[in-house]
C-alpha positions as CSV (number, residue, x, y, z in Angstrom):
1,M,-43.0,-140.2,47.8
2,T,-39.2,-141.3,47.7
3,R,-36.9,-139.4,45.4
4,V,-33.3,-140.7,44.1
5,T,-30.6,-139.5,42.0
6,V,-29.7,-141.9,38.8
7,R,-26.7,-141.9,37.2
8,L,-27.0,-143.6,33.6
9,F,-24.0,-144.5,31.6
10,A,-23.2,-145.8,28.0
11,S,-26.3,-146.4,26.1
12,Y,-28.8,-145.9,28.8
13,R,-27.1,-141.8,28.9
14,E,-27.7,-141.9,25.0
15,A,-31.1,-143.2,25.6
16,V,-32.1,-140.2,28.2
17,G,-29.8,-137.6,27.2
18,S,-28.3,-137.0,30.2
19,A,-25.9,-138.3,32.8
20,R,-28.0,-137.7,36.0
21,V,-31.7,-137.2,36.7
22,Q,-34.0,-137.4,39.4
23,I,-36.8,-139.6,39.5
24,P,-40.0,-139.8,42.3
25,L,-40.5,-143.7,43.4
26,D,-43.2,-145.3,45.7
27,D,-41.9,-145.7,49.0
28,G,-40.4,-149.3,49.2
29,A,-39.3,-149.4,45.3
30,D,-36.2,-151.3,44.4
31,W,-34.1,-150.8,41.2
32,R,-36.6,-152.7,39.5
33,G,-39.3,-150.4,39.9
34,L,-36.4,-147.9,39.2
35,W,-36.3,-149.0,35.6
36,A,-40.1,-149.1,34.8
37,A,-40.1,-145.3,36.3
38,L,-37.4,-144.4,33.9
39,V,-38.9,-146.5,31.1
40,A,-42.0,-145.4,31.7
41,R,-40.7,-141.0,31.8
42,Y,-37.9,-142.1,29.0
43,P,-39.4,-144.2,26.6
44,A,-35.8,-144.7,24.4
45,L,-35.0,-146.9,26.8
46,A,-37.7,-149.8,26.6
47,S,-35.4,-150.5,23.2
48,L,-32.5,-151.4,25.8
49,P,-31.9,-154.4,27.9
50,A,-32.9,-154.2,31.7
51,P,-29.5,-153.3,33.8
52,A,-27.0,-155.9,34.7
53,G,-26.6,-154.7,37.9
54,Y,-26.6,-151.4,40.3
55,A,-25.0,-149.2,43.0
56,V,-26.2,-147.3,45.5
57,N,-24.5,-144.5,46.8
58,G,-21.3,-145.6,45.6
59,E,-22.0,-149.3,46.5
60,Y,-22.3,-152.1,44.2
61,A,-25.6,-154.1,45.3
62,R,-25.9,-157.8,44.8
63,E,-29.3,-157.8,45.9
64,P,-32.5,-155.5,45.4
65,R,-33.3,-153.6,48.3
66,P,-36.0,-150.3,49.4
67,L,-34.6,-147.4,47.8
68,R,-34.7,-144.7,50.2
69,D,-34.9,-140.8,49.8
70,S,-31.7,-139.0,48.1
71,D,-30.0,-142.2,47.4
72,E,-28.0,-141.9,44.4
73,V,-28.4,-144.8,42.2
74,A,-26.1,-145.5,39.2
75,L,-27.8,-148.5,36.6
76,I,-24.9,-150.9,35.3
77,P,-25.8,-151.6,31.6
78,P,-25.3,-155.0,29.9
79,V,-21.6,-155.4,28.7
80,S,-21.3,-154.7,25.1
81,G,-22.1,-158.3,23.1
82,G,-24.5,-159.3,25.6
83,D,-22.0,-161.4,27.2
84,D,-22.1,-160.4,31.2
85,A,-19.4,-162.7,32.8
86,P,-18.0,-162.1,35.8
87,P,-15.1,-160.0,36.4
88,L,-12.7,-162.3,38.3
89,I,-12.0,-160.2,41.2
90,E,-9.0,-161.8,44.2
91,I,-7.3,-161.2,46.9
92,T,-4.6,-163.9,47.8
93,D,-1.4,-164.7,49.4
94,R,-0.3,-166.8,46.7
95,P,1.7,-165.5,43.7
96,I,-0.3,-164.2,40.6
97,S,-0.3,-165.9,37.4
98,V,-0.4,-163.6,34.6
99,D,-1.1,-166.4,32.3
100,R,-4.1,-167.1,34.3
101,L,-5.6,-163.8,33.9
102,L,-5.0,-163.5,30.5
103,G,-6.9,-166.4,29.8
104,Q,-9.5,-164.8,32.0
105,V,-9.7,-162.2,30.0
106,A,-9.6,-163.6,26.7
107,D,-12.7,-162.8,24.0
108,P,-12.9,-163.5,20.3
109,R,-14.6,-159.9,20.4
110,A,-11.5,-157.9,21.6
111,G,-9.1,-157.0,19.7
112,A,-6.4,-155.8,22.6
113,V,-5.5,-156.3,26.0
114,A,-4.5,-154.4,28.3
115,L,-2.2,-155.4,31.5
116,F,-0.4,-153.5,34.0
117,L,1.3,-155.4,36.5
118,G,2.5,-153.9,39.7
119,V,6.1,-155.2,40.9
120,V,8.2,-155.1,44.1
121,R,11.2,-152.4,43.8
122,D,14.4,-152.5,45.6
123,N,14.0,-149.1,46.6
124,A,11.4,-146.2,47.8
125,R,12.2,-142.5,49.4
126,G,16.0,-142.9,49.0
127,R,15.8,-146.3,51.2
128,R,17.0,-150.0,50.2
129,V,14.2,-152.2,50.3
130,R,14.1,-155.7,51.7
131,H,10.7,-156.9,51.4
132,L,7.3,-155.4,51.3
133,V,4.3,-156.4,53.6
134,Y,0.7,-155.9,52.1
135,E,-2.3,-156.4,54.3
136,A,-6.4,-156.2,53.0
137,Y,-9.6,-155.6,54.7
138,E,-11.0,-158.6,52.5
139,A,-14.5,-158.2,52.7
140,L,-14.5,-154.2,52.5
141,A,-11.8,-154.6,49.9
142,R,-13.4,-157.2,47.9
143,R,-16.5,-155.0,47.3
144,E,-14.8,-151.7,46.5
145,L,-12.9,-153.9,43.6
146,D,-16.6,-155.2,42.4
147,R,-17.4,-151.6,42.0
148,V,-14.4,-150.4,40.7
149,A,-15.1,-153.2,37.8
150,A,-18.6,-152.5,37.4
151,E,-18.0,-148.9,36.7
152,I,-14.9,-150.1,34.2
153,R,-17.8,-152.1,32.5
154,A,-20.5,-149.0,32.7
155,R,-17.7,-146.5,31.4
156,W,-16.2,-148.2,28.1
157,P,-17.1,-151.2,26.1
158,V,-14.7,-153.8,27.8
159,T,-15.3,-157.7,27.0
160,R,-13.7,-159.0,30.3
161,V,-11.6,-157.4,33.5
162,A,-9.8,-159.3,35.8
163,I,-8.3,-157.6,39.4
164,V,-6.0,-159.8,41.5
165,H,-4.0,-158.5,44.4
166,R,-1.5,-159.9,46.9
167,T,-0.8,-159.9,50.5
168,G,1.1,-161.0,53.0
169,L,5.4,-160.9,52.5
170,L,6.3,-160.0,48.6
171,E,9.9,-160.3,48.3
172,V,11.6,-158.0,45.3
173,G,10.7,-159.1,41.9
174,E,7.5,-160.4,42.8
175,T,3.9,-159.0,41.9
176,S,1.6,-157.0,43.9
177,V,-1.2,-156.6,41.7
178,A,-2.3,-157.5,38.3
179,I,-4.8,-156.1,36.6
180,A,-6.0,-156.9,32.9
181,V,-8.9,-155.5,30.5
182,S,-9.8,-156.8,27.3
183,A,-11.9,-154.4,24.6
184,P,-12.3,-154.2,21.3
185,H,-9.7,-151.3,20.8
186,R,-6.6,-150.4,22.1
187,A,-7.6,-147.0,23.4
188,E,-10.7,-148.4,25.9
189,A,-8.3,-151.3,26.8
190,F,-5.8,-148.6,28.2
191,A,-8.3,-146.2,30.0
192,A,-9.9,-148.9,31.8
193,A,-6.8,-150.5,33.3
194,R,-5.6,-147.1,34.1
195,F,-8.4,-146.2,35.8
196,A,-8.5,-149.4,37.7
197,I,-5.4,-149.1,39.0
198,D,-5.3,-145.0,39.7
199,T,-9.0,-145.9,41.7
200,L,-7.9,-149.0,43.4
201,K,-5.0,-147.3,44.9
202,Q,-7.0,-144.1,46.0
203,T,-10.0,-146.3,47.6
204,V,-9.1,-149.8,48.1
205,P,-8.6,-151.0,52.2
206,I,-4.5,-152.5,51.4
207,W,-1.5,-151.1,52.7
208,K,1.8,-151.7,52.1
209,K,4.4,-151.6,54.7
210,E,8.4,-151.2,53.8
211,V,10.8,-153.4,55.3
212,W,14.4,-151.7,54.5
213,E,17.7,-152.1,56.1
214,G,17.4,-150.8,59.8
215,G,13.4,-150.2,59.8
216,E,10.3,-150.6,58.4
217,A,6.9,-148.4,58.4
218,W,3.5,-148.4,56.6
219,V,3.1,-146.3,53.8
220,G,1.2,-143.4,54.7
221,V,1.1,-143.6,58.3
222,E,4.9,-143.2,59.1
223,P,5.3,-141.5,62.8
224,A,6.5,-137.9,62.0
């Protein structure tokens, strides 16, 4: 017998009456078996659609796999309105098109679009910056950005999400990261966009080098 902890969001949380529950499963069960066990234990879930996806131990999972004892599984409800269009997630060495991002998150159900742009400034910590260099561990960074987008869609009734980050050399004034979120109301759009940039800065493996007049250093790992 396997026992897992389940995180529940939005309509699932309300149907169960808790944001976290523990549930026993037959050995070898995957998230589909978990969903069946949850519906059997909490009949109010039967009227809701099955999850659009799931995350195991904080990582968005694309393929079913057997769950292990003590796993934490987050079930991702479908987006409000039933449109499960995938988020736009990109890491690119090309300039970011804001018009393209706004087109990606356009949705007739949305009454608000929040757009955040991170832009290279000409100064940092008292130094005159010439340019920045960004480097990413792309495979892991994309997976982490997928996780961020999935959590946004679980926590807020957003309709579309787009996150694009630059790599390579960026001049002053260029956009290094762009996040666009559309939602029925502005409060959800603002909250989701802020969560995206704050979480990205903390967890996504993308590093920044500042190059200034007379020197350079990777931010956060400068020599003493």
